[in-house]
C-alpha positions as CSV (number, residue, x, y, z in Angstrom):
1,M,35.4,-123.0,-64.5
2,T,35.7,-119.2,-64.2
3,L,32.0,-118.2,-63.8
4,M,31.1,-116.3,-60.7
5,F,28.0,-117.0,-58.6
6,I,26.5,-114.4,-56.2
7,L,24.2,-115.3,-53.3
8,N,22.1,-112.5,-51.8
9,S,21.1,-113.1,-48.2
10,N,18.6,-110.2,-48.3
11,D,16.7,-111.8,-51.1
12,S,13.6,-113.8,-50.0
13,T,14.5,-116.6,-52.5
14,P,16.3,-119.4,-50.6
15,L,20.1,-119.4,-51.2
16,Y,20.1,-122.9,-52.7
17,K,17.4,-121.7,-55.2
18,Q,19.5,-118.7,-56.1
19,L,22.4,-120.9,-56.9
20,Y,20.2,-123.4,-58.8
21,N,18.8,-120.6,-61.0
22,Q,22.3,-119.2,-61.8
23,I,23.8,-122.6,-62.7
24,R,20.7,-123.6,-64.7
25,A,20.8,-120.3,-66.7
26,H,24.5,-120.8,-67.5
27,V,23.9,-124.4,-68.6
28,L,21.0,-123.4,-70.9
29,S,22.9,-120.5,-72.4
30,G,26.0,-122.5,-73.1
31,K,28.3,-120.6,-70.7
32,L,28.7,-123.9,-68.9
33,P,29.5,-126.4,-71.8
34,A,28.6,-130.0,-71.8
35,N,30.8,-132.3,-69.6
36,S,32.4,-129.4,-67.8
37,R,33.1,-130.2,-64.1
38,L,31.5,-128.1,-61.4
39,P,33.4,-127.2,-58.3
40,S,33.2,-129.6,-55.4
41,V,30.5,-129.0,-52.8
42,R,33.2,-128.1,-50.2
43,D,35.2,-125.7,-52.5
44,L,32.1,-123.8,-53.7
45,A,30.7,-123.6,-50.2
46,A,34.0,-122.0,-49.0
47,E,34.1,-119.7,-52.0
48,L,30.6,-118.4,-51.4
49,S,30.8,-118.4,-47.6
50,T,27.8,-120.6,-47.2
51,S,26.9,-124.0,-45.9
52,R,27.6,-127.2,-47.8
53,N,23.8,-128.0,-47.5
54,T,23.1,-125.0,-49.7
55,I,25.5,-126.2,-52.4
56,E,24.4,-129.8,-52.1
57,G,20.7,-128.7,-52.4
58,A,21.2,-126.8,-55.6
59,Y,23.3,-129.6,-57.1
60,Q,20.8,-132.3,-56.2
61,E,17.9,-130.4,-57.8
62,L,19.9,-129.8,-61.0
63,Y,20.9,-133.5,-61.0
64,A,17.3,-134.6,-60.5
65,E,16.1,-132.4,-63.4
66,G,18.9,-133.7,-65.7
67,Y,21.0,-130.6,-66.0
68,L,23.9,-132.4,-64.2
69,Y,25.2,-135.9,-64.0
70,S,27.6,-137.3,-61.4
71,K,30.6,-139.6,-61.5
72,Q,31.6,-141.6,-58.4
73,R,34.4,-139.8,-56.5
74,S,34.7,-137.2,-59.3
75,G,31.8,-134.8,-58.6
76,Y,29.1,-133.2,-60.8
77,F,29.3,-132.5,-64.5
78,V,27.1,-130.6,-67.0
79,S,24.8,-132.8,-69.1
80,A,24.8,-132.6,-72.9
81,L,21.6,-130.8,-73.8
82,Q,20.0,-129.8,-77.1
83,Q,20.7,-126.0,-77.2
84,D,18.5,-123.5,-79.0
85,A,19.9,-121.5,-81.8
86,S,20.0,-118.4,-79.6
87,P,21.2,-118.3,-76.0
88,L,18.6,-118.4,-73.3
89,A,17.8,-114.9,-72.0
90,P,18.2,-114.5,-68.3
91,P,15.0,-114.2,-66.3
92,P,14.0,-110.6,-65.5
93,P,15.1,-109.4,-62.1
94,R,12.5,-110.1,-59.4
95,Q,10.8,-107.0,-58.1
96,R,9.9,-107.5,-54.5
97,G,6.5,-106.4,-53.3
98,R,5.2,-105.7,-56.8
99,Q,1.5,-106.5,-57.2
100,P,-0.6,-107.0,-60.4
101,A,-2.2,-103.9,-61.7
102,P,-5.8,-103.6,-60.4
103,A,-8.7,-103.8,-62.7
104,T,-9.9,-100.5,-64.0
105,R,-12.5,-98.9,-61.7
106,Y,-15.2,-96.7,-63.2
107,V,-17.2,-94.1,-61.5
108,Y,-20.3,-95.0,-63.6
109,D,-20.4,-98.5,-65.2
110,F,-23.0,-98.7,-67.9
111,H,-21.9,-102.2,-69.1
112,P,-25.0,-104.1,-70.1
113,A,-24.1,-107.3,-68.1
114,R,-23.4,-105.8,-64.7
115,L,-25.5,-107.0,-61.7
116,D,-26.3,-105.1,-58.6
117,P,-23.2,-105.4,-56.3
118,Q,-25.4,-106.1,-53.2
119,S,-27.7,-108.6,-55.0
120,F,-25.9,-111.9,-54.4
121,P,-27.6,-113.7,-51.5
122,A,-24.4,-114.6,-49.8
123,P,-25.8,-115.8,-46.4
124,L,-28.4,-118.1,-48.1
125,W,-25.8,-119.4,-50.5
126,R,-23.4,-120.1,-47.7
127,K,-26.0,-122.0,-45.8
128,C,-27.0,-124.0,-48.9
129,F,-23.3,-124.7,-49.6
130,L,-22.8,-126.1,-46.1
131,D,-26.0,-128.2,-46.5
132,A,-24.7,-129.5,-49.8
133,L,-21.3,-130.3,-48.3
134,R,-22.7,-132.2,-45.4
135,A,-25.1,-134.2,-47.7
136,S,-22.5,-134.8,-50.5
137,T,-19.4,-135.9,-48.6
138,G,-19.5,-139.4,-49.9
139,D,-19.8,-138.2,-53.5
140,L,-16.9,-135.8,-53.4
141,T,-14.4,-138.6,-53.9
142,Q,-15.7,-139.5,-57.4
143,Y,-16.7,-137.8,-60.6
144,G,-20.2,-136.7,-61.1
145,E,-22.5,-137.3,-64.0
146,G,-21.3,-136.0,-67.3
147,Q,-24.5,-134.1,-68.1
148,G,-24.7,-132.7,-64.7
149,D,-26.3,-133.6,-61.3
150,W,-29.6,-135.5,-61.8
151,R,-31.4,-133.6,-59.1
152,L,-30.4,-130.3,-60.5
153,R,-31.6,-131.3,-64.0
154,S,-34.9,-132.5,-62.5
155,L,-35.4,-129.3,-60.7
156,L,-34.6,-127.3,-63.9
157,Q,-37.0,-129.4,-65.9
158,D,-39.8,-128.5,-63.5
159,Y,-38.8,-124.8,-63.3
160,L,-38.5,-124.3,-67.0
161,E,-41.8,-126.0,-67.7
162,R,-43.6,-123.6,-65.2
163,S,-41.8,-120.4,-66.0
164,R,-40.9,-120.7,-69.7
165,G,-43.2,-123.3,-71.1
166,V,-40.2,-125.5,-72.0
167,S,-41.2,-129.1,-72.4
168,C,-38.4,-131.6,-71.9
169,A,-37.1,-134.5,-69.8
170,P,-34.1,-134.3,-67.4
171,E,-32.3,-136.5,-69.9
172,Q,-32.3,-133.7,-72.4
173,I,-30.6,-131.2,-70.0
174,V,-26.9,-130.6,-69.9
175,I,-25.3,-128.5,-67.1
176,C,-22.6,-126.2,-68.5
177,P,-20.2,-123.6,-67.2
178,G,-21.6,-120.7,-69.2
179,L,-23.0,-119.9,-72.7
180,Q,-19.5,-120.3,-74.3
181,Q,-19.3,-124.0,-73.5
182,S,-23.0,-124.6,-74.3
183,L,-22.4,-123.2,-77.8
184,D,-19.2,-125.2,-78.1
185,I,-21.2,-128.4,-77.5
186,V,-23.8,-127.4,-80.0
187,A,-21.2,-126.5,-82.6
188,H,-19.6,-130.0,-82.2
189,L,-22.9,-131.7,-82.7
190,L,-23.9,-129.7,-85.8
191,Q,-20.7,-129.3,-87.7
192,A,-20.9,-132.7,-89.5
193,Q,-24.2,-131.8,-91.2
194,H,-24.1,-128.0,-91.3
195,M,-21.7,-125.6,-92.8
196,A,-23.3,-122.1,-92.3
197,V,-24.9,-120.5,-89.3
198,A,-27.1,-117.3,-89.4
199,V,-26.7,-114.9,-86.5
200,E,-28.6,-111.7,-85.6
201,D,-27.1,-108.4,-86.8
202,P,-26.7,-106.5,-84.6
203,G,-26.4,-109.4,-82.1
204,Y,-24.2,-111.0,-79.4
205,H,-20.6,-111.2,-80.5
206,L,-19.8,-114.5,-78.6
207,P,-21.8,-116.9,-80.8
208,R,-20.1,-115.4,-83.9
209,A,-16.7,-116.2,-82.4
210,V,-17.5,-119.7,-81.2
211,F,-19.0,-120.8,-84.6
212,H,-16.2,-119.1,-86.5
213,N,-13.7,-121.0,-84.5
214,H,-15.4,-124.3,-85.3
215,G,-15.1,-123.6,-89.1
216,F,-18.7,-122.5,-89.7
217,N,-19.5,-119.8,-92.3
218,V,-21.1,-117.1,-90.0
219,V,-23.8,-115.2,-91.9
220,P,-25.2,-111.9,-90.4
221,V,-29.0,-111.6,-90.8
222,P,-30.6,-108.2,-90.2
223,V,-32.9,-107.7,-87.2
224,K,-36.2,-105.8,-87.5
225,P,-38.7,-104.6,-84.9
226,D,-40.4,-108.0,-85.0
227,G,-37.1,-109.8,-84.6
228,L,-34.9,-111.7,-87.1
229,D,-35.7,-110.9,-90.7
230,L,-37.1,-114.3,-91.8
231,A,-37.0,-113.5,-95.5
232,A,-33.3,-112.7,-95.2
233,L,-32.8,-115.9,-93.2
234,R,-34.5,-118.0,-96.0
235,A,-32.3,-116.3,-98.6
236,S,-29.1,-116.8,-96.6
237,G,-28.7,-120.4,-97.5
238,C,-28.0,-121.2,-93.8
239,S,-29.3,-124.3,-92.1
240,V,-28.6,-123.2,-88.5
241,V,-29.7,-120.0,-86.8
242,Y,-28.8,-118.5,-83.4
243,V,-31.6,-116.2,-82.1
244,T,-32.7,-114.4,-78.9
245,P,-36.4,-114.2,-79.6
246,S,-37.7,-113.2,-76.2
247,H,-35.4,-110.2,-75.7
248,Q,-33.2,-109.6,-78.7
249,L,-29.6,-108.8,-77.8
250,P,-28.9,-105.8,-78.0
251,L,-32.1,-104.1,-79.4
252,G,-34.6,-105.8,-77.0
253,Y,-37.2,-106.7,-79.7
254,V,-39.6,-109.4,-79.0
255,M,-40.5,-111.9,-81.8
256,P,-44.3,-112.2,-82.1
257,V,-45.8,-115.6,-82.1
258,A,-46.6,-115.6,-85.8
259,N,-43.0,-115.1,-86.6
260,R,-42.0,-117.7,-84.1
261,L,-44.2,-120.3,-85.8
262,Q,-42.7,-119.3,-89.2
263,L,-39.2,-119.7,-87.8
264,I,-40.1,-123.2,-86.4
265,D,-41.6,-124.2,-89.7
266,W,-38.4,-123.1,-91.4
267,A,-36.4,-125.4,-89.1
268,D,-38.7,-128.3,-89.6
269,S,-38.3,-128.1,-93.4
270,G,-35.2,-129.9,-94.4
271,G,-33.6,-130.7,-91.1
272,K,-32.5,-127.2,-90.1
273,Q,-31.7,-126.2,-86.6
274,I,-32.7,-123.3,-84.2
275,I,-30.5,-122.3,-81.3
276,E,-32.7,-120.3,-78.9
277,D,-30.8,-118.3,-76.3
278,D,-33.2,-117.3,-73.5
279,Y,-30.5,-115.4,-71.6
280,D,-32.5,-113.0,-69.4
281,S,-36.0,-114.5,-69.5
282,E,-36.7,-113.8,-65.8
283,L,-36.2,-110.0,-66.1
284,R,-39.4,-108.9,-67.9
285,Y,-41.0,-105.8,-66.4
286,L,-44.1,-105.3,-68.6
287,G,-46.7,-108.0,-69.1
288,K,-46.2,-111.7,-68.7
289,P,-43.0,-113.5,-69.6
290,I,-42.8,-114.5,-73.3
291,P,-43.1,-118.3,-73.7
292,S,-40.1,-120.0,-75.3
293,L,-39.8,-121.2,-78.9
294,Q,-39.1,-124.6,-77.6
295,G,-42.4,-124.8,-75.8
296,L,-44.3,-124.1,-79.0
297,R,-42.7,-127.1,-80.7
298,P,-41.1,-129.5,-78.0
299,L,-40.3,-132.1,-80.7
300,G,-38.9,-129.5,-83.1
301,N,-35.3,-128.9,-84.1
302,I,-34.7,-126.4,-81.3
303,V,-31.8,-126.2,-78.8
304,Y,-32.7,-124.2,-75.8
305,L,-30.0,-122.3,-73.8
306,G,-30.4,-120.7,-70.4
307,T,-28.3,-119.4,-67.6
308,F,-28.1,-118.4,-63.9
309,S,-25.7,-115.6,-64.7
310,K,-28.2,-112.8,-65.4
311,V,-30.1,-113.1,-62.1
312,L,-27.8,-114.9,-59.6
313,S,-24.1,-114.6,-60.5
314,P,-21.9,-114.8,-63.6
315,A,-19.0,-115.8,-61.4
316,L,-20.6,-119.2,-60.4
317,R,-20.4,-120.3,-64.1
318,L,-23.7,-122.2,-64.1
319,S,-25.8,-122.5,-67.2
320,Y,-27.7,-125.2,-69.0
321,L,-28.9,-126.3,-72.4
322,V,-31.9,-128.5,-73.5
323,L,-31.1,-130.7,-76.4
324,P,-33.9,-131.9,-78.8
325,Q,-34.5,-135.6,-78.9
326,A,-32.9,-135.8,-82.4
327,L,-29.5,-134.7,-81.0
328,L,-29.4,-136.8,-77.9
329,S,-27.8,-139.9,-79.4
330,A,-25.2,-137.8,-81.2
331,Y,-24.4,-136.0,-77.9
332,R,-24.0,-139.3,-76.0
333,D,-21.8,-140.8,-78.7
334,R,-19.5,-137.7,-78.9
335,F,-19.3,-136.8,-75.2
336,R,-19.7,-140.1,-73.4
337,D,-16.1,-140.1,-72.3
338,Y,-16.1,-136.5,-71.1
339,F,-16.1,-135.6,-67.4
340,P,-18.5,-133.0,-66.0
341,T,-17.3,-129.4,-66.4
342,V,-19.2,-127.8,-63.4
343,S,-18.2,-128.4,-59.8
344,L,-20.4,-131.0,-58.2
345,L,-20.5,-129.0,-55.0
346,E,-21.7,-125.9,-56.8
347,Q,-24.4,-127.9,-58.5
348,R,-25.5,-129.5,-55.2
349,T,-25.5,-126.0,-53.7
350,M,-27.8,-124.8,-56.5
351,V,-30.0,-127.9,-55.8
352,Q,-30.3,-126.8,-52.1
353,F,-31.0,-123.2,-53.2
354,M,-33.8,-124.3,-55.5
355,E,-35.3,-127.0,-53.2
356,Q,-35.5,-124.6,-50.3
357,G,-37.4,-122.1,-52.4
358,H,-34.7,-119.5,-52.4
359,W,-34.3,-119.4,-56.2
360,E,-37.8,-118.3,-57.2
361,R,-37.9,-115.8,-54.2
362,H,-34.6,-114.4,-55.4
363,V,-35.9,-114.1,-59.0
364,R,-38.9,-112.1,-57.7
365,R,-36.7,-109.8,-55.6
366,M,-34.4,-109.2,-58.5
367,R,-37.3,-108.4,-60.8
368,I,-38.5,-105.8,-58.4
369,L,-35.1,-104.3,-57.8
370,Y,-34.2,-104.1,-61.5
371,K,-37.6,-102.8,-62.5
372,K,-37.1,-99.8,-60.1
373,K,-33.7,-99.1,-61.7
374,H,-35.1,-99.6,-65.2
375,D,-37.9,-97.1,-64.6
376,L,-35.5,-94.6,-63.0
377,L,-33.2,-94.9,-66.0
378,L,-36.0,-94.0,-68.4
379,Q,-37.0,-91.0,-66.3
380,V,-33.5,-89.6,-66.1
381,I,-32.9,-90.2,-69.8
382,A,-36.0,-88.3,-70.7
383,R,-35.0,-85.5,-68.3
384,H,-31.4,-85.1,-69.5
385,F,-31.5,-86.1,-73.1
386,G,-34.8,-84.7,-74.0
387,P,-37.2,-85.8,-76.8
388,G,-34.4,-86.0,-79.5
389,V,-33.2,-89.4,-78.2
390,K,-35.0,-92.6,-79.0
391,V,-35.0,-95.4,-76.3
392,V,-35.0,-98.9,-77.8
393,G,-35.5,-102.2,-76.0
394,Q,-37.1,-101.0,-72.8
395,G,-39.3,-103.2,-70.6
396,A,-36.9,-106.1,-70.0
397,G,-33.3,-107.1,-69.2
398,L,-30.5,-105.0,-67.8
399,H,-29.9,-102.4,-70.5
400,V,-31.6,-100.2,-73.0
401,V,-30.3,-98.7,-76.3
402,L,-30.1,-95.0,-76.9
403,Q,-30.4,-93.9,-80.5
404,L,-29.0,-90.4,-80.8
405,P,-30.2,-87.7,-83.1
406,D,-28.1,-86.4,-86.0
407,G,-25.3,-84.0,-85.1
408,N,-23.8,-86.1,-82.3
409,P,-20.0,-86.6,-82.0
410,G,-20.3,-90.3,-83.1
411,E,-19.7,-93.5,-81.0
412,A,-15.9,-93.5,-81.0
413,E,-15.7,-89.9,-79.8
414,I,-18.4,-90.4,-77.1
415,L,-16.6,-93.5,-75.8
416,R,-13.4,-91.6,-75.7
417,R,-14.9,-88.7,-73.8
418,A,-16.7,-91.1,-71.5
419,S,-13.6,-93.0,-70.6
420,L,-11.8,-89.8,-69.6
421,E,-14.7,-89.0,-67.3
422,G,-14.8,-92.4,-65.6
423,I,-17.7,-93.8,-67.6
424,H,-17.7,-97.3,-68.9
425,L,-19.7,-98.0,-72.1
426,F,-19.7,-101.2,-74.0
427,P,-19.5,-100.2,-77.7
428,F,-22.7,-100.9,-79.6
429,S,-20.6,-101.3,-82.7
430,A,-19.2,-104.6,-81.2
431,T,-22.6,-106.1,-81.7
432,C,-22.6,-105.3,-85.4
433,A,-21.3,-108.0,-87.6
434,S,-21.6,-106.2,-90.9
435,G,-19.9,-102.9,-90.0
436,E,-20.9,-99.8,-88.2
437,S,-24.3,-98.1,-88.8
438,A,-24.7,-94.5,-89.8
439,V,-26.9,-94.2,-86.8
440,T,-25.2,-93.7,-83.4
441,R,-26.5,-96.0,-80.7
442,L,-25.3,-96.4,-77.1
443,L,-25.7,-99.5,-75.0
444,V,-26.7,-98.3,-71.5
445,G,-26.8,-100.9,-68.8
446,F,-28.2,-100.1,-65.3
447,G,-27.9,-103.3,-63.3
448,G,-24.6,-102.5,-61.5
449,M,-25.4,-98.9,-60.4
450,N,-27.5,-97.4,-57.6
451,A,-30.0,-94.7,-58.0
452,V,-27.6,-91.8,-57.4
453,E,-25.1,-93.2,-59.8
454,I,-27.7,-93.7,-62.5
455,E,-28.9,-90.1,-62.1
456,Q,-25.4,-88.6,-62.1
457,G,-24.0,-90.9,-64.8
458,V,-26.8,-90.2,-67.3
459,E,-26.6,-86.5,-66.7
460,L,-22.9,-86.5,-67.4
461,L,-23.3,-88.8,-70.4
462,S,-25.9,-86.5,-71.9
463,R,-23.4,-83.6,-71.8
464,L,-20.7,-85.8,-73.5
465,C,-23.1,-86.5,-76.4
466,D,-23.5,-82.9,-77.4
C-alpha cells in the first residue's frame, strides 16, 4: 500500500479519529481496494511517529463498522463494499472556530407575529416549572396521554367556556405543538370524505400549504368587510372551509352573527365541515370579545383551534384543538397508537400557571400592553402618512394593514427599500392565494417594538412609501 496518512497534532480532532477518517475515505473512494492489507499496527505507528494505541483505536473502529476485517496473525484487510458509481468526495476541511451565521437583526421589525421581548413572565414560569417538576417526578418515566394532560384539558375546557363561549368536554380537546400539527390532524380526519377545502383570500398561508400537502384541492374564496364571501363559498363546491371569523387574518374583519349562523347552516347541510381558527381571541381592544362559532352551535360540524403562542410564547409550542363529537371516534381510531407530541413537563407547567391564576392575569396585562402599542401605532400612522392611507383591521390583534394611495412605488420596491434601511416587513402578497392585488397593502405589526421604535419605524417607513 503506497497511500500516505498525515496526522496533525495541532488539530483538535483526536489523532486516532484523523487516521480513521482518512482510511475510511480511501476505502469508500476505492483508493484502498477490497481485500488489500493494511500496514501492521507496529509499522504504521513507527511510520507516523505515534503510539500503537492511536493506530489500534482507528483500526478497531473501522473494524467495528465493517470497513475492515481481520485474519488471525495476518492483520487487517479492506472489506468488499458496494461502491457508488462516482468516488466519494472527501469531506470539506474543518474550519476551526467558525460559528453559524447569526439570524438577521432588524432595527425595526414590523412582522405581524412578534411579541414584546419583555413580555414573557420568566420568573413565574420558572416557579411553575419547578412546581410541576416536583409534583410530576413519578410521571416522567412514562408516556403521557395521547390527547394531552387531562388536567390541562380540563382547565382549558373551563377557560374556553368562560372566555370564548366554547362548549365542550375535556375528551374533545387535543393538546398540540402549534397550529401546523392541529391542521395536520384535521386533514387526516377529513381527507377520506372530503376532496376540496375553501380558504380565505387573502388569508393565512400555512393552512393552504398543509391541506395542499395532504392532497386537497385548495380553493381561495374572497374576503369582504363582513368576512368570508358566503355566496362564493357556496359556489366553490368545497365541503370544508378554514376561517378566522373573529379577527380575519390578515384584514382583521369580524364576521357578524348573521353571517356566522349562515356559515353554520351551510356546514350542517350535507355533512360539511368548518375549521375555526381563533388565533388571537384574547387581544381585542374595542368592545367585548367576539363569541366563537363553536359556541353558537356546540353540536355542529365545527373544529375549533386555539393557541398560547399569541399571548404567552410561540417558542413553547403549545396549542389545542376542540373536535366535534362526530369526529371523536375517527380521531381515536386513527391516532390511538400515537404518542403525545407536547412535553408532559411543559403541559404540567401550564397547568400550574393556570391553576395559580397567572394565565388570566397575564392575558389582562398583555391586553393593556398591546392596546397602548396599538393606539400609539394608529397615532403615528396618522401623523406621518396623512389622510391618504387607509388603516384596515384595527381594534384587535398584533398588526394592522395599511392600504396605500395610488402613485406608491409598489410592494416589492417598498420591501426592498425597507430591507436596506433595517426594516422588516412580512409581504402582504404572501397572504394572497390568487395573485397580487392592484392595491398596495402593507402588513404592519407592532407587538415586538417599543414606543420609540414604533415612532421612528413608522416615520421612516412613510418616507420609503413616497
